[in-house]
PDB file with one MODEL, atoms N, CA, C and O in Angstrom:
MODEL        1
ATOM      1  N   MET A   1       0.730  -1.175   0.426  1.00  0.00           N
ATOM      2  CA  MET A   1       0.137  -0.252  -0.412  1.00  0.00           C
ATOM      3  C   MET A   1       1.107   1.243   0.206  1.00  0.00           C
ATOM      4  O   MET A   1       1.910   1.407   1.125  1.00  0.00           O
ATOM      5  N   ASN A   2       0.364   2.357  -1.126  1.00  0.00           N
ATOM      6  CA  ASN A   2       1.134   3.441  -0.475  1.00  0.00           C
ATOM      7  C   ASN A   2       1.074   3.864   0.778  1.00  0.00           C
ATOM      8  O   ASN A   2       0.819   3.231   1.802  1.00  0.00           O
ATOM      9  N   LYS A   3       1.572   6.046   0.468  1.00  0.00           N
ATOM     10  CA  LYS A   3       1.393   6.206   1.078  1.00  0.00           C
ATOM     11  C   LYS A   3       0.527   7.284   1.756  1.00  0.00           C
ATOM     12  O   LYS A   3       0.549   7.769   2.887  1.00  0.00           O
ATOM     13  N   ILE A   4      -0.404   7.532   0.448  1.00  0.00           N
ATOM     14  CA  ILE A   4      -0.962   7.926   0.206  1.00  0.00           C
ATOM     15  C   ILE A   4      -2.216   7.131   1.118  1.00  0.00           C
ATOM     16  O   ILE A   4      -3.007   7.737   1.841  1.00  0.00           O
ATOM     17  N   THR A   5      -2.205   6.037   0.964  1.00  0.00           N
ATOM     18  CA  THR A   5      -3.715   5.523   1.176  1.00  0.00           C
ATOM     19  C   THR A   5      -3.037   4.840   2.285  1.00  0.00           C
ATOM     20  O   THR A   5      -3.831   5.102   3.189  1.00  0.00           O
ATOM     21  N   ARG A   6      -2.295   4.283   2.720  1.00  0.00           N
ATOM     22  CA  ARG A   6      -2.538   4.607   4.146  1.00  0.00           C
ATOM     23  C   ARG A   6      -2.601   5.387   5.142  1.00  0.00           C
ATOM     24  O   ARG A   6      -2.719   4.777   6.204  1.00  0.00           O
ATOM     25  N   GLN A   7      -2.557   6.902   5.259  1.00  0.00           N
ATOM     26  CA  GLN A   7      -3.005   8.218   5.637  1.00  0.00           C
ATOM     27  C   GLN A   7      -4.350   8.132   5.247  1.00  0.00           C
ATOM     28  O   GLN A   7      -5.193   8.077   6.143  1.00  0.00           O
ATOM     29  N   ALA A   8      -4.683   8.113   4.150  1.00  0.00           N
ATOM     30  CA  ALA A   8      -5.413   8.193   4.163  1.00  0.00           C
ATOM     31  C   ALA A   8      -6.798   7.058   4.573  1.00  0.00           C
ATOM     32  O   ALA A   8      -7.958   7.422   4.380  1.00  0.00           O
ATOM     33  N   ILE A   9      -6.514   5.870   5.070  1.00  0.00           N
ATOM     34  CA  ILE A   9      -7.233   5.004   5.713  1.00  0.00           C
ATOM     35  C   ILE A   9      -7.434   4.860   7.450  1.00  0.00           C
ATOM     36  O   ILE A   9      -8.357   4.339   8.076  1.00  0.00           O
ATOM     37  N   ASN A  10      -6.134   5.565   7.962  1.00  0.00           N
ATOM     38  CA  ASN A  10      -6.378   6.180   8.632  1.00  0.00           C
ATOM     39  C   ASN A  10      -6.264   6.778   9.281  1.00  0.00           C
ATOM     40  O   ASN A  10      -5.769   6.697  10.405  1.00  0.00           O
ATOM     41  N   GLU A  11      -7.119   8.304   8.213  1.00  0.00           N
ATOM     42  CA  GLU A  11      -8.095   9.081   8.404  1.00  0.00           C
ATOM     43  C   GLU A  11      -8.757   9.194   8.275  1.00  0.00           C
ATOM     44  O   GLU A  11      -9.186  10.340   8.412  1.00  0.00           O
ATOM     45  N   ALA A  12      -9.668   8.081   7.837  1.00  0.00           N
ATOM     46  CA  ALA A  12     -10.872   7.390   7.764  1.00  0.00           C
ATOM     47  C   ALA A  12     -11.503   6.789   9.175  1.00  0.00           C
ATOM     48  O   ALA A  12     -12.652   6.909   9.601  1.00  0.00           O
ATOM     49  N   ASN A  13     -10.174   5.985   9.857  1.00  0.00           N
ATOM     50  CA  ASN A  13      -9.997   5.243  10.904  1.00  0.00           C
ATOM     51  C   ASN A  13     -10.727   6.030  12.022  1.00  0.00           C
ATOM     52  O   ASN A  13     -11.789   5.634  12.501  1.00  0.00           O
ATOM     53  N   ARG A  14     -10.018   7.313  12.463  1.00  0.00           N
ATOM     54  CA  ARG A  14     -10.101   8.591  12.862  1.00  0.00           C
ATOM     55  C   ARG A  14     -11.133   9.199  12.997  1.00  0.00           C
ATOM     56  O   ARG A  14     -11.241   9.818  14.055  1.00  0.00           O
ATOM     57  N   ASN A  15     -12.276   9.271  12.013  1.00  0.00           N
ATOM     58  CA  ASN A  15     -13.346   9.931  11.525  1.00  0.00           C
ATOM     59  C   ASN A  15     -14.292   9.366  12.266  1.00  0.00           C
ATOM     60  O   ASN A  15     -15.103   9.771  13.099  1.00  0.00           O
ATOM     61  N   HIS A  16     -13.825   7.625  11.452  1.00  0.00           N
ATOM     62  CA  HIS A  16     -15.084   6.793  12.284  1.00  0.00           C
ATOM     63  C   HIS A  16     -15.582   7.160  13.696  1.00  0.00           C
ATOM     64  O   HIS A  16     -16.636   7.724  13.990  1.00  0.00           O
ATOM     65  N   LEU A  17     -14.305   6.589  14.748  1.00  0.00           N
ATOM     66  CA  LEU A  17     -14.063   6.358  15.773  1.00  0.00           C
ATOM     67  C   LEU A  17     -13.802   7.512  16.247  1.00  0.00           C
ATOM     68  O   LEU A  17     -13.131   7.256  17.246  1.00  0.00           O
ATOM     69  N   ALA A  18     -13.924   8.853  16.153  1.00  0.00           N
ATOM     70  CA  ALA A  18     -14.813  10.290  17.190  1.00  0.00           C
ATOM     71  C   ALA A  18     -16.365  10.121  16.564  1.00  0.00           C
ATOM     72  O   ALA A  18     -17.307  10.035  17.352  1.00  0.00           O
ATOM     73  N   THR A  19     -16.593  10.077  15.086  1.00  0.00           N
ATOM     74  CA  THR A  19     -18.185  10.041  14.889  1.00  0.00           C
ATOM     75  C   THR A  19     -18.973   9.016  15.859  1.00  0.00           C
ATOM     76  O   THR A  19     -19.804   9.583  16.569  1.00  0.00           O
ATOM     77  N   LEU A  20     -18.891   7.848  15.998  1.00  0.00           N
ATOM     78  CA  LEU A  20     -19.011   6.563  17.070  1.00  0.00           C
ATOM     79  C   LEU A  20     -19.139   7.099  18.048  1.00  0.00           C
ATOM     80  O   LEU A  20     -20.331   7.045  18.350  1.00  0.00           O
ATOM     81  N   LYS A  21     -18.335   7.846  19.081  1.00  0.00           N
ATOM     82  CA  LYS A  21     -18.056   8.402  20.012  1.00  0.00           C
ATOM     83  C   LYS A  21     -19.493   9.259  20.449  1.00  0.00           C
ATOM     84  O   LYS A  21     -20.506   9.079  21.125  1.00  0.00           O
ATOM     85  N   GLU A  22     -18.820  10.382  19.526  1.00  0.00           N
ATOM     86  CA  GLU A  22     -20.073  11.577  19.498  1.00  0.00           C
ATOM     87  C   GLU A  22     -21.360  10.743  19.222  1.00  0.00           C
ATOM     88  O   GLU A  22     -22.346  11.459  19.394  1.00  0.00           O
ATOM     89  N   SER A  23     -21.561   9.964  18.995  1.00  0.00           N
ATOM     90  CA  SER A  23     -22.472   9.305  18.664  1.00  0.00           C
ATOM     91  C   SER A  23     -23.243   8.930  19.797  1.00  0.00           C
ATOM     92  O   SER A  23     -24.296   9.408  20.220  1.00  0.00           O
ATOM     93  N   LEU A  24     -22.228   7.570  20.409  1.00  0.00           N
ATOM     94  CA  LEU A  24     -22.783   7.508  21.801  1.00  0.00           C
ATOM     95  C   LEU A  24     -22.313   8.387  23.487  1.00  0.00           C
ATOM     96  O   LEU A  24     -22.233   7.940  24.631  1.00  0.00           O
ATOM     97  N   GLU A  25     -22.120   9.575  22.994  1.00  0.00           N
ATOM     98  CA  GLU A  25     -22.484  10.112  23.786  1.00  0.00           C
ATOM     99  C   GLU A  25     -23.980  10.967  23.874  1.00  0.00           C
ATOM    100  O   GLU A  25     -24.571  11.260  24.914  1.00  0.00           O
ATOM    101  N   ARG A  26     -24.419  11.284  22.434  1.00  0.00           N
ATOM    102  CA  ARG A  26     -25.521  11.642  22.800  1.00  0.00           C
ATOM    103  C   ARG A  26     -27.091  10.659  23.384  1.00  0.00           C
ATOM    104  O   ARG A  26     -28.048  11.142  23.990  1.00  0.00           O
ATOM    105  N   ARG A  27     -26.908   9.194  22.952  1.00  0.00           N
ATOM    106  CA  ARG A  27     -27.337   8.206  23.366  1.00  0.00           C
ATOM    107  C   ARG A  27     -27.026   8.433  25.259  1.00  0.00           C
ATOM    108  O   ARG A  27     -27.674   8.909  26.192  1.00  0.00           O
ATOM    109  N   ILE A  28     -25.992   7.941  25.134  1.00  0.00           N
ATOM    110  CA  ILE A  28     -25.953   7.993  26.987  1.00  0.00           C
ATOM    111  C   ILE A  28     -26.438   9.423  27.701  1.00  0.00           C
ATOM    112  O   ILE A  28     -26.722   9.240  28.885  1.00  0.00           O
ATOM    113  N   SER A  29     -26.593  10.748  27.274  1.00  0.00           N
ATOM    114  CA  SER A  29     -27.037  11.899  27.153  1.00  0.00           C
ATOM    115  C   SER A  29     -28.235  11.720  26.645  1.00  0.00           C
ATOM    116  O   SER A  29     -28.140  12.433  25.646  1.00  0.00           O
ATOM    117  N   VAL A  30     -29.327  11.264  26.615  1.00  0.00           N
ATOM    118  CA  VAL A  30     -30.532  10.844  26.102  1.00  0.00           C
ATOM    119  C   VAL A  30     -30.979  10.222  26.926  1.00  0.00           C
ATOM    120  O   VAL A  30     -32.058  10.655  27.331  1.00  0.00           O
ATOM    121  N   ALA A  31     -30.536   9.143  27.501  1.00  0.00           N
ATOM    122  CA  ALA A  31     -30.682   7.922  28.117  1.00  0.00           C
ATOM    123  C   ALA A  31     -31.061   8.618  29.614  1.00  0.00           C
ATOM    124  O   ALA A  31     -32.162   8.610  30.164  1.00  0.00           O
ATOM    125  N   ARG A  32     -29.601   9.317  30.175  1.00  0.00           N
ATOM    126  CA  ARG A  32     -29.616   9.173  31.607  1.00  0.00           C
ATOM    127  C   ARG A  32     -30.909  11.073  31.466  1.00  0.00           C
ATOM    128  O   ARG A  32     -31.373  11.516  32.516  1.00  0.00           O
ATOM    129  N   ALA A  33     -31.017  11.336  30.977  1.00  0.00           N
ATOM    130  CA  ALA A  33     -32.316  12.250  30.467  1.00  0.00           C
ATOM    131  C   ALA A  33     -33.921  11.613  31.251  1.00  0.00           C
ATOM    132  O   ALA A  33     -34.809  11.915  32.049  1.00  0.00           O
ATOM    133  N   ASN A  34     -33.558  10.787  30.533  1.00  0.00           N
ATOM    134  CA  ASN A  34     -34.829   9.491  29.936  1.00  0.00           C
ATOM    135  C   ASN A  34     -35.371   8.698  31.570  1.00  0.00           C
ATOM    136  O   ASN A  34     -36.389   8.128  31.963  1.00  0.00           O
ATOM    137  N   GLY A  35     -33.828   9.126  32.248  1.00  0.00           N
ATOM    138  CA  GLY A  35     -33.815   8.225  33.248  1.00  0.00           C
ATOM    139  C   GLY A  35     -34.164   6.509  32.612  1.00  0.00           C
ATOM    140  O   GLY A  35     -35.162   5.966  33.085  1.00  0.00           O
ATOM    141  N   ASN A  36     -33.611   5.988  31.917  1.00  0.00           N
ATOM    142  CA  ASN A  36     -33.839   5.074  31.741  1.00  0.00           C
ATOM    143  C   ASN A  36     -31.976   4.187  31.241  1.00  0.00           C
ATOM    144  O   ASN A  36     -31.273   4.040  30.242  1.00  0.00           O
ATOM    145  N   GLU A  37     -31.953   3.637  33.558  1.00  0.00           N
ATOM    146  CA  GLU A  37     -30.746   2.633  33.609  1.00  0.00           C
ATOM    147  C   GLU A  37     -30.096   1.915  33.077  1.00  0.00           C
ATOM    148  O   GLU A  37     -28.887   1.843  32.852  1.00  0.00           O
ATOM    149  N   GLN A  38     -31.297   1.095  32.760  1.00  0.00           N
ATOM    150  CA  GLN A  38     -30.626   0.178  32.126  1.00  0.00           C
ATOM    151  C   GLN A  38     -29.653   0.160  30.311  1.00  0.00           C
ATOM    152  O   GLN A  38     -28.669  -0.421  29.852  1.00  0.00           O
ATOM    153  N   LEU A  39     -30.284   0.780  30.003  1.00  0.00           N
ATOM    154  CA  LEU A  39     -30.087   1.363  28.337  1.00  0.00           C
ATOM    155  C   LEU A  39     -28.292   2.306  28.974  1.00  0.00           C
ATOM    156  O   LEU A  39     -27.332   2.617  28.269  1.00  0.00           O
ATOM    157  N   LEU A  40     -28.445   2.470  30.247  1.00  0.00           N
ATOM    158  CA  LEU A  40     -26.928   4.239  30.920  1.00  0.00           C
ATOM    159  C   LEU A  40     -26.864   3.029  30.871  1.00  0.00           C
ATOM    160  O   LEU A  40     -28.062   2.824  31.064  1.00  0.00           O
ATOM    161  N   ARG A  41     -26.408   1.972  30.761  1.00  0.00           N
ATOM    162  CA  ARG A  41     -25.296   1.072  31.812  1.00  0.00           C
ATOM    163  C   ARG A  41     -24.828   0.068  29.703  1.00  0.00           C
ATOM    164  O   ARG A  41     -23.704  -0.059  29.216  1.00  0.00           O
ATOM    165  N   GLN A  42     -25.484  -0.154  29.396  1.00  0.00           N
ATOM    166  CA  GLN A  42     -25.666  -0.712  28.327  1.00  0.00           C
ATOM    167  C   GLN A  42     -24.607   0.225  27.745  1.00  0.00           C
ATOM    168  O   GLN A  42     -23.469  -0.241  27.816  1.00  0.00           O
ATOM    169  N   LEU A  43     -24.710   1.427  27.190  1.00  0.00           N
ATOM    170  CA  LEU A  43     -24.457   1.908  26.592  1.00  0.00           C
ATOM    171  C   LEU A  43     -23.037   2.382  27.180  1.00  0.00           C
ATOM    172  O   LEU A  43     -21.943   2.542  26.639  1.00  0.00           O
ATOM    173  N   GLU A  44     -23.326   2.484  28.028  1.00  0.00           N
ATOM    174  CA  GLU A  44     -21.859   2.703  28.743  1.00  0.00           C
ATOM    175  C   GLU A  44     -20.056   1.771  29.042  1.00  0.00           C
ATOM    176  O   GLU A  44     -18.849   2.012  29.064  1.00  0.00           O
ATOM    177  N   ALA A  45     -21.451   0.192  29.282  1.00  0.00           N
ATOM    178  CA  ALA A  45     -20.332  -0.227  29.011  1.00  0.00           C
ATOM    179  C   ALA A  45     -19.541  -0.697  26.625  1.00  0.00           C
ATOM    180  O   ALA A  45     -18.420  -1.052  26.260  1.00  0.00           O
ATOM    181  N   GLU A  46     -20.778  -0.432  25.804  1.00  0.00           N
ATOM    182  CA  GLU A  46     -20.711   0.162  25.033  1.00  0.00           C
ATOM    183  C   GLU A  46     -18.848   0.332  24.788  1.00  0.00           C
ATOM    184  O   GLU A  46     -17.877  -0.345  24.451  1.00  0.00           O
ATOM    185  N   ALA A  47     -19.435   2.601  25.500  1.00  0.00           N
ATOM    186  CA  ALA A  47     -18.559   3.499  25.305  1.00  0.00           C
ATOM    187  C   ALA A  47     -16.983   2.865  26.126  1.00  0.00           C
ATOM    188  O   ALA A  47     -16.357   3.860  26.492  1.00  0.00           O
ATOM    189  N   SER A  48     -16.370   1.827  26.419  1.00  0.00           N
ATOM    190  CA  SER A  48     -15.762   0.666  27.347  1.00  0.00           C
ATOM    191  C   SER A  48     -14.775   0.941  26.228  1.00  0.00           C
ATOM    192  O   SER A  48     -13.684   1.494  26.088  1.00  0.00           O
ATOM    193  N   TYR A  49     -16.121  -0.027  25.133  1.00  0.00           N
ATOM    194  CA  TYR A  49     -14.484  -0.275  24.370  1.00  0.00           C
ATOM    195  C   TYR A  49     -14.070   0.768  23.367  1.00  0.00           C
ATOM    196  O   TYR A  49     -12.993   0.465  22.854  1.00  0.00           O
ATOM    197  N   LEU A  50     -14.537   1.814  22.955  1.00  0.00           N
ATOM    198  CA  LEU A  50     -14.383   2.909  22.444  1.00  0.00           C
ATOM    199  C   LEU A  50     -13.034   3.562  22.746  1.00  0.00           C
ATOM    200  O   LEU A  50     -12.209   3.936  21.912  1.00  0.00           O
ATOM    201  N   ARG A  51     -12.917   3.664  24.511  1.00  0.00           N
ATOM    202  CA  ARG A  51     -11.827   4.129  24.710  1.00  0.00           C
ATOM    203  C   ARG A  51      -9.810   3.671  25.374  1.00  0.00           C
ATOM    204  O   ARG A  51      -8.956   4.557  25.412  1.00  0.00           O
TER     205      ARG A  51
ENDMDL
END
């Protein structure tokens, strides 16, 4: 793989991870606001995989 392609893949991976984290934070915020403790626990467990 050439350097440009590798850089593009790395950037896409970083952007994808950032988008996943943002989405997850929004979902956690909504679950917390709605008092949905079960969903909150599930989302927090999911978040631990992204850290």
